[in-house]
C-alpha positions as CSV (number, residue, x, y, z in Angstrom):
1,M,0.0,0.0,0.0
2,I,2.9,2.3,0.8
3,L,4.3,1.7,-2.6
4,L,0.9,2.5,-4.2
5,V,0.6,5.8,-2.2
6,A,4.1,6.7,-3.3
7,A,3.3,6.1,-6.9
8,I,0.2,8.2,-6.7
9,T,2.1,11.0,-5.0
10,A,4.7,10.9,-7.8
11,V,2.0,11.2,-10.5
12,V,0.4,14.1,-8.7
13,L,3.6,15.9,-8.4
14,A,4.7,15.3,-11.9
15,G,1.5,15.6,-13.8
16,G,0.7,19.3,-13.4
17,I,-2.9,18.5,-12.3
18,P,-4.9,21.6,-11.4
19,G,-4.6,22.8,-7.9
20,T,-8.1,22.0,-6.6
21,I,-8.0,18.4,-7.8
22,R,-4.4,18.0,-6.5
23,D,-5.4,19.1,-3.0
24,N,-8.4,16.7,-2.9
25,I,-6.2,13.7,-3.9
26,Q,-3.5,14.7,-1.5
27,A,-6.1,14.8,1.4
28,A,-7.3,11.3,0.4
29,I,-3.8,9.9,0.4
30,E,-3.0,11.3,3.8
31,S,-6.3,9.8,5.1
32,I,-5.2,6.4,3.8
33,G,-1.8,6.8,5.2
34,D,-3.2,7.6,8.6
35,G,-5.4,4.4,8.6
36,E,-2.8,1.9,7.5
37,G,0.6,3.2,8.3
38,S,-0.1,5.0,11.6
39,D,2.2,4.8,14.6
40,T,-0.7,5.2,17.2
41,D,-1.5,2.5,19.7
42,S,-5.2,2.2,18.9
43,D,-6.4,-1.2,17.9
44,P,-7.3,-2.0,14.4
45,Q,-11.0,-2.5,13.7
46,E,-12.3,-6.0,13.8
47,P,-13.7,-7.4,10.6
48,N,-17.5,-7.6,10.3
49,G,-19.0,-10.9,10.8
50,D,-20.4,-11.0,7.3
51,N,-16.9,-10.6,5.8
52,S,-17.9,-7.2,4.3
53,L,-15.3,-4.8,3.1
54,P,-14.3,-2.0,5.4
55,E,-16.1,1.2,4.9
56,E,-14.5,3.7,2.6
57,P,-13.1,6.8,4.3
58,D,-15.1,10.0,3.9
59,L,-13.4,12.1,1.3
60,P,-14.1,15.8,0.9
61,E,-16.6,16.7,-1.7
62,S,-14.9,17.7,-4.9
63,E,-15.8,21.1,-6.2
64,E,-17.2,21.6,-9.7
65,I,-14.3,22.1,-12.1
66,Q,-14.5,25.5,-13.7
67,P,-12.7,26.3,-17.0
68,A,-10.4,28.6,-15.0
69,D,-9.4,25.6,-12.8
70,R,-7.9,24.0,-15.9
71,E,-5.3,26.7,-16.3
72,P,-1.9,25.8,-15.1
73,E,0.2,27.7,-12.6
74,E,1.7,31.0,-13.7
75,D,5.2,29.5,-14.0
76,T,4.0,27.1,-16.8
77,A,4.2,27.7,-20.5
78,W,0.7,26.7,-21.3
79,P,-0.8,27.2,-23.8
80,Y,2.4,27.1,-25.9
81,T,2.0,29.2,-29.0
82,V,4.5,30.2,-31.6
83,Q,4.3,33.8,-32.8
84,P,5.0,34.0,-36.5
85,A,7.9,36.0,-37.6
86,I,6.8,39.5,-38.7
87,H,8.6,41.2,-41.5
88,E,7.5,44.8,-41.3
89,D,8.4,45.6,-44.9
90,S,6.8,42.6,-46.6
91,D,3.3,44.2,-47.1
92,S,4.7,47.5,-48.2
93,D,7.0,45.8,-50.7
94,E,4.0,43.9,-52.2
95,D,2.0,47.1,-52.4
96,S,4.8,49.0,-54.0
97,E,5.3,46.2,-56.6
98,S,1.5,46.2,-57.5
99,D,1.4,50.0,-57.6
100,S,4.5,50.3,-59.8
101,E,3.5,47.4,-62.1
102,A,3.6,48.8,-65.7
103,P,0.9,47.9,-68.2
104,S,1.6,45.7,-71.2
105,G,-0.1,44.3,-74.3
106,E,-3.6,45.5,-75.2
107,V,-5.3,47.5,-72.4
108,D,-9.0,47.2,-71.8
109,P,-11.0,50.4,-72.4
110,E,-11.9,50.8,-68.7
111,D,-8.2,50.7,-67.8
112,S,-7.2,53.2,-70.6
113,P,-6.4,56.7,-69.5
114,V,-7.3,58.0,-72.9
115,Y,-10.7,56.3,-73.3
116,Q,-14.1,57.9,-72.5
117,E,-17.4,57.0,-74.0
118,P,-18.6,59.8,-76.3
119,G,-22.2,59.5,-75.1
120,E,-25.2,60.9,-76.9
121,Y,-25.5,64.2,-78.6
122,P,-25.4,66.9,-75.8
123,Q,-28.3,68.8,-77.2
124,M,-30.8,66.0,-77.6
125,D,-33.5,68.2,-76.2
126,D,-33.4,70.2,-79.4
127,Y,-33.8,67.0,-81.4
128,H,-36.8,65.8,-79.4
129,E,-38.5,69.2,-79.6
130,S,-38.0,69.2,-83.3
131,Q,-39.6,65.8,-83.7
132,E,-42.6,66.9,-81.7
133,D,-43.4,70.2,-83.4
134,F,-42.9,69.1,-87.0
135,E,-46.1,69.9,-88.9
136,S,-47.6,71.3,-85.6
137,I,-49.2,74.3,-87.3
138,G,-49.7,72.9,-90.8
139,D,-49.9,69.8,-93.0
140,G,-46.8,70.4,-95.2
141,D,-48.7,71.6,-98.2
142,Q,-47.5,74.8,-99.9
143,P,-49.4,77.7,-98.4
144,L,-51.4,80.0,-100.5
145,C,-49.5,83.2,-100.9
146,G,-50.6,86.7,-102.0
147,W,-53.3,88.9,-100.6
148,P,-56.1,88.1,-99.9
149,L,-55.3,84.3,-100.0
150,E,-52.7,84.3,-97.2
151,D,-53.8,82.4,-94.1
152,P,-53.5,84.8,-91.1
153,D,-52.7,81.9,-88.8
154,L,-49.3,81.5,-90.5
155,M,-48.2,84.9,-89.2
156,N,-45.2,85.0,-86.8
157,E,-46.4,87.2,-83.9
158,G,-42.9,87.7,-82.7
159,T,-41.6,89.2,-86.0
160,G,-44.8,90.2,-87.8
161,R,-43.7,88.2,-90.8
162,H,-45.8,85.7,-92.7
163,V,-44.7,82.2,-93.8
164,C,-45.0,83.4,-97.4
165,D,-42.5,86.2,-96.8
166,T,-40.0,83.8,-95.3
167,L,-40.3,81.5,-98.3
168,M,-39.5,84.4,-100.7
169,D,-36.5,85.3,-98.5
170,V,-35.1,81.7,-98.5
171,D,-35.1,81.7,-102.3
172,T,-33.2,85.0,-102.2
173,M,-30.6,83.6,-99.8
174,I,-30.0,80.4,-101.8
175,N,-29.6,82.2,-105.1
176,G,-27.4,84.9,-103.6
177,A,-25.1,82.4,-101.9
178,R,-24.5,80.7,-105.3
179,T,-24.5,83.8,-107.5
180,G,-21.7,85.2,-105.5
181,C,-19.5,82.4,-106.7
182,W,-20.0,83.2,-110.4
183,A,-17.6,85.2,-112.5
184,H,-20.0,88.2,-112.7
185,P,-18.4,91.5,-113.9
186,M,-19.5,93.2,-110.7
187,Y,-17.3,90.8,-108.7
188,W,-14.1,91.0,-110.8
189,G,-11.2,91.8,-108.6
190,K,-13.1,91.0,-105.5
191,D,-12.6,87.9,-103.2
192,E,-15.2,85.3,-102.6
193,E,-16.0,86.4,-99.1
194,W,-16.9,89.9,-100.4
195,A,-19.0,88.3,-103.1
196,N,-20.8,86.2,-100.4
197,C,-19.9,83.0,-102.1
198,Q,-21.4,80.3,-99.8
199,P,-22.1,77.1,-101.7
200,N,-22.2,74.8,-98.6
201,A,-24.7,77.1,-96.9
202,A,-26.9,77.1,-100.0
203,D,-26.8,73.3,-100.1
204,M,-27.8,72.9,-96.4
205,L,-30.6,75.4,-96.8
206,E,-31.9,73.6,-99.9
207,H,-31.8,70.3,-98.1
208,Y,-33.8,71.9,-95.2
209,M,-36.4,73.2,-97.7
210,S,-36.8,69.7,-99.2
211,A,-38.4,68.6,-96.0
212,S,-37.0,65.1,-96.3
213,G,-35.4,65.1,-92.9
214,E,-32.6,62.8,-94.2
215,D,-29.1,62.9,-92.8
216,I,-26.4,64.8,-94.6
217,D,-23.1,62.9,-94.9
218,L,-20.5,65.6,-94.6
219,D,-17.2,65.4,-96.5
220,M,-14.9,65.7,-93.5
221,D,-11.7,65.9,-95.5
222,E,-13.0,69.0,-97.3
223,F,-14.4,70.4,-94.0
224,I,-11.0,70.1,-92.2
225,S,-9.2,71.5,-95.2
226,D,-11.5,74.5,-95.3
227,I,-11.2,75.2,-91.5
228,P,-7.5,75.3,-90.5
229,E,-8.5,76.3,-87.0
230,F,-10.3,73.0,-86.6
231,Q,-7.2,71.2,-87.8
232,D,-5.3,72.9,-85.0
233,E,-8.0,71.8,-82.5
234,I,-7.7,68.2,-83.6
235,E,-3.9,68.2,-83.3
236,G,-4.1,69.7,-79.8
237,Q,-6.4,66.8,-78.8
238,Q,-4.1,64.3,-80.3
239,Q,-1.1,65.7,-78.4
240,D,-3.1,65.4,-75.1
241,I,-3.7,61.8,-75.9
242,I,-0.1,61.1,-76.6
243,D,1.1,62.8,-73.4
244,S,-1.4,60.8,-71.3
245,A,-0.5,57.5,-73.0
246,L,3.3,58.0,-72.5
247,E,2.8,58.7,-68.8
248,A,0.6,55.6,-68.3
249,A,3.1,53.4,-70.2
250,E,6.1,54.6,-68.2
251,G,8.2,51.7,-66.9
252,S,6.8,49.1,-69.2
253,D,9.3,46.9,-71.0
254,E,6.8,45.7,-73.5
255,P,4.6,47.5,-76.1
256,V,1.4,48.8,-74.7
257,T,-1.8,49.6,-76.8
258,F,-4.4,51.9,-75.3
259,P,-7.8,52.3,-76.9
260,V,-8.7,55.9,-77.5
261,S,-12.0,57.7,-77.3
262,T,-12.8,61.3,-76.3
263,E,-16.1,62.7,-75.1
264,K,-18.2,64.8,-77.6
265,I,-16.5,68.2,-77.6
266,G,-18.5,71.3,-78.6
267,W,-16.6,73.6,-80.9
268,G,-17.3,76.6,-83.1
269,Y,-18.3,79.3,-80.6
270,P,-15.9,81.0,-78.2
271,P,-15.8,79.3,-74.7
272,G,-18.9,80.2,-72.7
273,E,-20.9,81.4,-75.6
274,E,-23.8,79.7,-77.4
275,N,-25.7,80.5,-80.5
276,G,-23.8,83.8,-80.9
277,S,-22.5,85.6,-83.9
278,E,-18.9,85.2,-83.0
279,F,-16.9,82.1,-84.0
280,V,-13.4,80.7,-83.3
281,Y,-12.9,80.2,-87.1
282,D,-13.1,82.5,-90.0
283,N,-14.8,80.6,-92.9
284,R,-18.0,82.5,-93.5
285,D,-19.5,79.7,-95.7
286,W,-19.2,77.0,-92.9
287,Q,-20.3,79.5,-90.3
288,S,-23.6,79.9,-92.2
289,S,-23.8,76.2,-93.0
290,I,-23.1,74.7,-89.6
291,G,-22.0,77.3,-87.0
292,S,-21.0,75.2,-84.0
293,F,-20.9,71.4,-83.8
294,H,-19.7,68.5,-81.7
295,Y,-16.8,66.2,-82.5
296,W,-14.9,63.3,-80.9
297,I,-11.8,61.2,-81.7
298,E,-11.4,57.5,-81.4
299,G,-8.8,54.8,-82.3
300,D,-5.8,53.5,-80.5
301,I,-2.2,54.4,-79.5
302,T,0.7,52.0,-79.1
303,V,3.7,52.9,-77.0
304,H,6.9,51.0,-77.5
305,P,9.6,50.9,-74.8
306,P,13.0,52.6,-75.6
307,D,15.6,50.5,-77.4
308,D,18.2,51.4,-74.8
309,P,17.9,52.3,-71.1
310,D,18.7,56.0,-71.7
311,G,16.4,56.3,-74.8
312,D,12.9,57.6,-75.1
313,P,9.8,55.5,-75.8
314,T,8.2,55.7,-79.2
315,Y,4.5,55.8,-80.1
316,S,2.1,55.3,-83.0
317,L,-1.4,57.0,-82.9
318,D,-4.1,55.9,-85.3
319,T,-7.4,57.7,-84.9
320,D,-10.6,58.8,-86.7
321,V,-12.4,62.1,-86.1
322,N,-16.2,62.2,-86.1
323,M,-18.6,65.2,-86.0
324,E,-22.4,65.7,-85.7
325,K,-24.7,68.6,-85.8
326,W,-28.5,68.9,-85.5
327,Y,-29.4,71.5,-88.1
328,S,-32.2,73.5,-86.6
329,W,-33.5,77.0,-86.0
330,E,-34.2,78.7,-82.6
331,R,-38.0,78.9,-81.9
332,D,-37.8,81.9,-79.6
333,N,-35.2,84.0,-81.3
334,D,-36.8,86.9,-83.1
335,E,-33.6,88.8,-83.9
336,Q,-33.0,89.4,-87.6
337,L,-30.4,87.0,-89.1
338,F,-28.8,89.5,-91.4
339,Q,-27.7,93.0,-90.6
340,S,-26.6,95.9,-92.9
341,W,-27.6,95.6,-96.6
342,K,-28.2,91.9,-96.4
343,G,-31.1,92.5,-94.1
344,M,-32.8,94.4,-96.9
345,L,-32.6,91.3,-99.2
346,A,-33.6,88.8,-96.6
347,G,-35.0,90.1,-93.3
348,Q,-36.1,86.9,-91.6
349,A,-35.2,85.7,-88.1
350,H,-34.5,82.3,-86.5
351,S,-38.1,82.0,-85.4
352,D,-39.3,82.7,-89.0
353,M,-37.2,79.8,-90.3
354,A,-38.4,77.5,-87.5
355,M,-42.0,78.1,-88.6
356,L,-41.3,76.5,-91.9
357,H,-40.4,73.3,-90.0
358,Q,-43.5,73.6,-87.8
359,Y,-45.7,74.1,-90.9
360,G,-44.2,71.1,-92.6
361,I,-42.7,72.6,-95.7
362,A,-39.2,72.3,-94.3
363,Q,-37.6,69.8,-91.9
364,E,-34.6,69.8,-89.6
365,F,-32.0,67.1,-90.0
366,W,-28.7,65.6,-88.8
367,I,-25.3,66.5,-90.3
368,R,-22.7,63.8,-89.7
369,G,-19.2,63.1,-90.9
370,D,-16.1,61.1,-90.1
371,T,-12.7,60.5,-91.6
372,S,-9.4,58.7,-90.8
373,L,-6.6,61.0,-89.6
374,P,-3.0,60.5,-90.7
375,T,-1.0,58.3,-88.3
376,V,1.0,60.3,-85.8
377,E,4.4,58.8,-84.8
378,G,7.1,59.9,-82.6
């Protein structure tokens, strides 16, 4: 029994059992030791007559073990955990690598710094208004002109002019724009601007009076050639595209191709002005034909890395230019179109011209054009 007690004691001491349980077991061992190995003179108990086993000694009631009781003494290393090695610069290195990663190959439009959806025509309200009020005051038949046949309902209250008066003025405008281009003796020695030669304006006005409403396909090459200021505008936009692409491709060791698309840019009037008489270009014919319009550029640009570390990257820009214009007249503008001597020949206002559309004997229309621009390399 002594050996058994010694063994249990060794286990208790070596096993790291929680304190409460250890105390209970130690008390039981001492009780057993007192009963069997005692040095007192008291007589041992007699065995029962029915040979029953001796009664078990009363042990103290064990307390309910709480989670905290399972924790070891403060000098133990439980629970043993290994803290991972922390490299403070690892995350920042990964971030810097991802931030500095240069593009390569063909870039998606959403990742291109020179791509923006052109969107719809910015003045779509004008278009919808035009569609709604076509033939709103007439049926498109030629009105009866000449007193007393003229319909008084076809009078423009804002200007006091009748539709029949405007029709006569339109004929004068078309013939005058074309006559000015002829080699008439009165124009010898004069330039075309002085002679009021405006063939494109005459063509647009004739198309308006046809009331077909069909689109006009503009010859963009001729248009750009006639308006050098617009050529400068295009080249300025191309340079902005080149600068942005070179910056985005910096650090790449492979060719990078960016899709190109600009928003629809209004051009023709000075910044901040709309439907005025001043333009940023000088061609009188196109001022009368179109005035202002919207254009956008689309295509792609490829940037090649330099051939040697100290060299500069090269690029190749291939783009098209597109334009569109809703040919229309202002409903609420009663100011006379022509001043000076021209007003004596044709005295109508914007609202007079708009009434022809509302009556149905003319119809507003789209002017659209596009062309491929020469490749820009550098």
